[in-house]
C-alpha positions in Angstrom: 0.0 0.0 0.0 2.8 2.4 0.9 4.5 1.8 -2.5 1.3 2.6 -4.3 0.8 5.8 -2.4 4.5 6.8 -2.9 4.1 6.3 -6.7 0.9 8.3 -6.7 2.5 11.1 -4.8 5.5 11.1 -7.1 3.3 11.2 -10.2 1.3 14.2 -8.7 4.5 16.0 -7.9 5.8 15.5 -11.5 2.5 16.7 -12.9 2.6 19.7 -10.7 6.1 20.6 -11.9 4.9 20.1 -15.5 1.9 22.4 -14.8 4.1 25.1 -13.4 6.4 25.0 -16.5 3.4 25.1 -18.8 1.8 28.0 -16.9 5.0 30.0 -17.3 5.2 29.0 -21.0 1.6 30.2 -21.6 2.2 33.4 -19.6 -0.2 32.4 -16.8 2.0 33.7 -14.0 -0.8 33.9 -11.4 -1.5 30.2 -11.7 2.2 29.2 -11.8 3.0 31.2 -8.6 -0.2 29.7 -7.0 1.0 26.2 -7.7 4.5 27.1 -6.3 2.9 28.3 -3.1 0.8 25.1 -2.8 4.0 23.1 -3.2 5.7 25.1 -0.5 2.8 24.6 1.8 2.8 20.9 1.2 6.5 20.5 1.8 6.3 22.7 4.9 3.5 20.5 6.3 5.5 17.4 5.5 8.4 18.8 7.4 6.3 19.6 10.4 4.9 16.1 10.4 8.3 14.5 10.3 9.5 16.8 13.1 6.5 15.8 15.2 7.2 12.2 14.6 10.8 12.6 15.5 9.9 14.5 18.7 7.5 11.7 19.7 10.1 9.1 19.1 12.7 10.9 21.1 10.3 11.5 24.0 9.4 7.8 24.1 13.1 6.8 23.8 14.0 9.0 26.8 11.2 7.7 28.9 12.1 4.0 28.2 15.8 4.7 29.1 14.8 6.2 32.5 12.6 3.2 33.2 15.3 0.8 32.3 17.8 2.5 34.6 15.4 2.4 37.5 15.0 -1.3 37.2 18.7 -2.1 36.7 20.1 -0.1 39.6 
């Protein structure tokens, strides 16, 4: 399932880049810049999700280590 979603996301990303190039080619600058802003928002949201996932992992890792040290001492 994850491979399929990755391929769909990659195809949509390539189509978006192609749409941006075509918009610049046909002098539709408003649409091109709008698509660029959408891409920036998507990449920013993905970065925030990965940061949140990393923070959650680090929090759980620190709590497990404290629990381990309590039992081994």
